[in-house]
C-alpha positions as CSV (number, residue, x, y, z in Angstrom):
1,M,-10.2,30.1,-33.1
2,H,-7.8,31.1,-30.4
3,F,-8.7,32.0,-26.7
4,G,-9.5,35.6,-26.0
5,Y,-8.5,38.3,-23.5
6,Y,-11.0,39.4,-21.0
7,R,-10.8,43.0,-19.7
8,F,-12.9,44.4,-16.8
9,G,-16.3,45.7,-18.2
10,F,-16.6,43.0,-20.9
11,N,-19.5,40.9,-21.1
12,P,-18.1,37.5,-20.5
13,F,-20.7,36.0,-22.6
14,R,-19.6,37.8,-25.7
15,R,-16.8,35.5,-26.9
16,E,-16.1,37.5,-30.1
17,R,-15.1,40.7,-28.3
18,M,-12.6,38.8,-26.2
19,L,-11.0,37.1,-29.1
20,N,-10.5,40.4,-30.9
21,E,-9.0,41.9,-27.6
22,M,-6.4,39.2,-27.6
23,N,-5.3,40.0,-31.2
24,R,-5.2,43.8,-30.1
25,Q,-3.2,42.9,-26.9
26,V,-0.7,41.0,-29.0
27,L,-0.4,43.6,-31.6
28,D,0.0,46.4,-29.1
29,R,3.1,44.9,-27.8
30,L,4.9,45.0,-31.1
31,R,5.2,48.7,-30.4
32,L,4.9,49.5,-34.1
33,T,4.7,53.1,-35.4
34,A,1.4,53.6,-37.3
35,D,2.9,55.5,-40.3
36,R,5.8,53.1,-41.1
37,D,5.7,50.6,-43.9
38,D,6.6,47.5,-41.8
39,L,6.2,44.0,-42.3
40,I,4.5,41.9,-39.7
41,V,4.6,38.0,-39.7
42,D,2.2,35.6,-38.1
43,L,4.1,32.4,-37.4
44,G,1.4,29.8,-37.3
45,C,-1.6,31.8,-38.7
46,G,-4.3,29.3,-39.3
47,V,-6.9,30.8,-41.6
48,G,-5.6,34.2,-40.9
49,A,-7.9,36.0,-38.4
50,T,-5.1,37.7,-36.7
51,V,-3.6,38.6,-40.1
52,R,-6.9,40.4,-41.1
53,C,-7.1,42.1,-37.7
54,A,-3.4,43.3,-38.1
55,A,-4.0,44.6,-41.5
56,N,-7.2,46.4,-40.5
57,L,-5.3,47.9,-37.3
58,F,-2.2,49.1,-39.3
59,P,-3.4,50.2,-43.1
60,Q,0.2,51.3,-43.9
61,K,1.7,47.9,-43.0
62,R,2.1,44.7,-44.8
63,V,1.2,41.4,-43.1
64,V,2.1,37.7,-44.0
65,G,0.8,34.6,-42.3
66,F,2.6,31.4,-42.5
67,T,0.8,27.9,-41.9
68,V,1.8,24.2,-43.2
69,V,-2.0,23.5,-43.9
70,P,-2.9,23.9,-47.5
71,W,-6.6,24.5,-47.0
72,Q,-6.1,27.2,-44.5
73,V,-3.9,29.1,-47.1
74,E,-6.7,28.8,-49.5
75,K,-9.6,29.9,-47.3
76,G,-7.7,32.3,-45.8
77,N,-6.5,34.3,-48.9
78,A,-10.0,33.9,-50.2
79,W,-11.3,35.9,-47.2
80,N,-8.5,38.5,-47.7
81,R,-9.4,39.0,-51.3
82,H,-13.1,39.2,-50.4
83,L,-12.4,41.8,-47.8
84,G,-10.1,43.9,-50.0
85,L,-7.0,43.1,-48.0
86,H,-5.1,40.9,-50.2
87,E,-2.7,43.6,-51.5
88,R,-1.4,44.0,-47.9
89,A,-2.4,40.7,-46.1
90,R,-1.8,37.2,-47.4
91,L,-1.2,33.7,-46.3
92,E,1.8,31.7,-47.4
93,L,2.5,27.8,-47.1
94,A,5.5,27.2,-45.1
95,D,7.0,25.9,-41.8
96,Y,7.5,28.9,-39.4
97,T,10.8,27.2,-38.4
98,C,12.1,27.7,-42.2
99,T,10.0,30.5,-43.6
100,G,12.4,31.5,-46.5
101,L,12.3,35.1,-45.6
102,A,15.6,37.0,-45.8
103,P,17.5,37.6,-42.5
104,A,16.7,40.7,-40.7
105,S,13.7,41.5,-43.1
106,V,10.7,41.7,-40.5
107,D,9.7,44.4,-38.2
108,G,7.4,42.3,-35.9
109,A,6.4,38.7,-35.3
110,I,3.7,37.3,-33.7
111,A,2.3,33.6,-32.6
112,I,-0.9,33.0,-30.9
113,E,-1.0,29.3,-29.8
114,S,1.2,28.2,-32.4
115,A,4.7,28.1,-30.9
116,C,3.4,25.0,-29.0
117,H,3.7,23.0,-32.2
118,S,7.4,23.4,-32.3
119,E,9.6,20.6,-30.9
120,G,11.1,20.7,-27.4
121,S,10.3,22.3,-24.0
122,D,12.1,25.3,-25.2
123,K,10.7,25.6,-28.8
124,D,14.1,26.3,-30.0
125,A,13.6,25.9,-33.7
126,F,10.6,28.4,-33.4
127,V,12.8,30.8,-31.5
128,R,15.7,30.4,-33.6
129,E,13.8,31.4,-37.0
130,A,12.2,34.3,-35.3
131,A,15.5,35.6,-34.3
132,R,16.9,35.2,-37.9
133,I,14.1,37.2,-39.6
134,L,13.6,39.9,-37.1
135,R,15.6,43.0,-37.7
136,P,17.4,44.3,-34.7
137,G,15.0,46.1,-32.5
138,G,12.2,44.1,-33.9
139,R,9.7,42.6,-31.6
140,L,8.4,39.1,-31.1
141,V,5.1,38.6,-29.2
142,V,3.7,34.9,-28.3
143,A,0.5,34.0,-26.6
144,D,0.3,30.5,-25.5
145,A,0.1,27.9,-22.8
146,F,2.9,26.7,-21.0
147,R,4.0,24.2,-18.2
148,K,5.4,25.7,-15.0
149,H,7.9,24.4,-12.5
150,P,9.6,21.6,-14.8
151,E,11.6,20.2,-12.1
152,R,8.3,18.9,-10.4
153,P,6.4,15.9,-12.2
154,L,2.9,16.3,-13.5
155,G,1.6,13.4,-11.5
156,R,-0.4,10.5,-13.0
157,V,-3.7,12.5,-13.5
158,F,-2.4,15.7,-15.1
159,G,0.4,13.8,-17.1
160,R,-2.5,11.8,-18.9
161,L,-4.4,15.0,-19.5
162,H,-1.3,16.6,-20.7
163,A,-0.6,13.7,-23.2
164,S,-4.1,13.6,-24.3
165,L,-4.2,17.2,-25.0
166,C,-1.1,17.2,-26.9
167,R,-2.4,14.3,-29.2
168,S,-5.6,16.0,-29.7
169,F,-3.8,19.3,-30.9
170,V,-1.0,17.5,-32.6
171,V,1.4,19.2,-30.2
172,P,4.8,17.5,-29.3
173,E,4.5,18.9,-25.9
174,L,3.6,22.1,-24.1
175,G,6.7,24.4,-23.5
176,H,8.2,25.1,-20.3
177,I,8.1,28.9,-19.7
178,E,11.5,28.9,-18.1
179,D,13.2,27.0,-20.9
180,F,11.4,29.2,-23.4
181,S,12.7,32.3,-21.8
182,A,16.2,30.8,-21.9
183,A,15.6,30.1,-25.6
184,L,15.0,33.6,-26.2
185,L,18.0,34.9,-24.4
186,R,20.2,32.5,-26.1
187,H,19.2,33.4,-29.4
188,G,19.7,37.1,-29.1
189,F,16.5,38.5,-27.6
190,E,16.5,41.1,-24.8
191,Q,13.8,42.8,-22.7
192,V,12.1,39.5,-22.3
193,A,8.7,40.2,-20.5
194,I,6.6,37.4,-19.2
195,E,3.0,38.0,-18.3
196,D,0.7,35.4,-16.8
197,I,-2.6,36.1,-18.1
198,S,-4.3,32.9,-17.3
199,W,-7.3,34.8,-15.5
200,R,-7.7,37.0,-18.3
201,V,-8.1,33.9,-20.6
202,A,-10.3,31.9,-18.4
203,P,-13.7,33.3,-19.4
204,S,-13.1,32.6,-23.2
205,A,-11.7,29.0,-22.3
206,L,-15.0,28.3,-20.8
207,H,-16.8,29.0,-24.3
208,A,-14.4,26.6,-26.2
209,P,-16.0,23.2,-25.8
210,G,-19.5,24.8,-26.5
211,A,-18.5,26.6,-29.6
212,V,-16.5,23.8,-31.1
213,L,-19.7,21.5,-30.4
214,W,-21.8,24.0,-32.0
215,F,-19.8,24.2,-35.2
216,M,-19.8,20.3,-35.3
217,L,-23.6,20.3,-34.9
218,K,-24.0,22.8,-37.7
219,A,-21.7,20.5,-39.8
220,L,-23.8,17.5,-39.2
221,V,-27.0,19.4,-40.1
222,R,-25.4,20.2,-43.5
223,G,-24.7,16.6,-44.0
224,E,-20.7,16.7,-43.5
225,R,-18.7,14.3,-41.8
226,L,-17.2,15.2,-38.7
227,G,-13.8,13.2,-39.1
228,E,-10.8,12.8,-37.0
229,R,-9.8,16.5,-36.8
230,R,-13.0,17.9,-35.5
231,V,-13.6,15.2,-33.0
232,N,-9.9,16.0,-31.7
233,T,-10.5,19.6,-31.5
234,L,-13.6,19.2,-29.5
235,R,-11.7,16.8,-27.2
236,G,-8.8,19.2,-27.1
237,S,-11.0,22.2,-26.0
238,V,-12.5,20.3,-23.2
239,L,-8.9,19.1,-22.0
240,C,-7.8,22.8,-22.2
241,T,-10.2,23.7,-19.5
242,L,-9.3,20.8,-17.3
243,V,-5.8,21.3,-17.5
244,G,-6.0,24.9,-16.9
245,T,-7.4,24.2,-13.4
246,N,-4.0,23.5,-12.4
247,R,-2.6,26.8,-12.0
248,Y,0.4,25.4,-10.1
249,K,1.7,23.6,-13.1
250,F,0.0,25.2,-16.2
251,G,-0.3,28.8,-17.3
252,Y,-1.2,30.9,-20.1
253,Y,1.2,33.7,-20.8
254,L,1.9,36.8,-23.1
255,V,5.7,36.6,-23.8
256,S,7.3,39.7,-25.7
257,A,10.9,40.2,-26.5
258,T,13.1,42.5,-28.5
259,R,15.8,41.3,-31.1
260,K,19.1,42.7,-30.1
């Protein structure tokens, strides 16, 4: 589950519609032609919700998602088969910094709240692999949280909140939007567009702690153990809301770029 995208006229209490809108906003920025047999990759796909959304929006295209979590591949592909999408949409077990795809073999690449798991403030390894696999003219679209104004320290309170957030979601550090943009240019991207959509994301961010808590309560009713992963997810969702209140040092962005 990622954050959603609020549009004027939406009911802010309907989380699902905002989640679907985020998928659509990201996929729209790939600027793909509907009738072409393109290959779209999701770099850090989770259980593949966005992969399935892309397959439904673009019936002529193939969609591959990459994740390093085996149970996500198993569960996501089971859903793909159940929905009759497995011929065009599949999940594969691979690190998105080393996908194994041929150079210049991909028409569009997306990453929703997954680029943050790459090392460094510029997420260089993530950008390098995206540049390698995209064909000239192919597009990369990233939706994620970033730090702003890296030259200024976070301070004691937000420094601790940031560190705790990163531990909860197993993130080395949030990227710096300036460094990330520089990495895109360094690895051969152009037409880099940076959109701050923090206020669009805010309504869905307020849903996150309650949604995760509800999932955890249902698991307890079924007799399942919560485990460290679920506890960390709940803690991280609360911390996201707290960290996001500091609009001067943190923001949520849609970043898109074209491979030269």
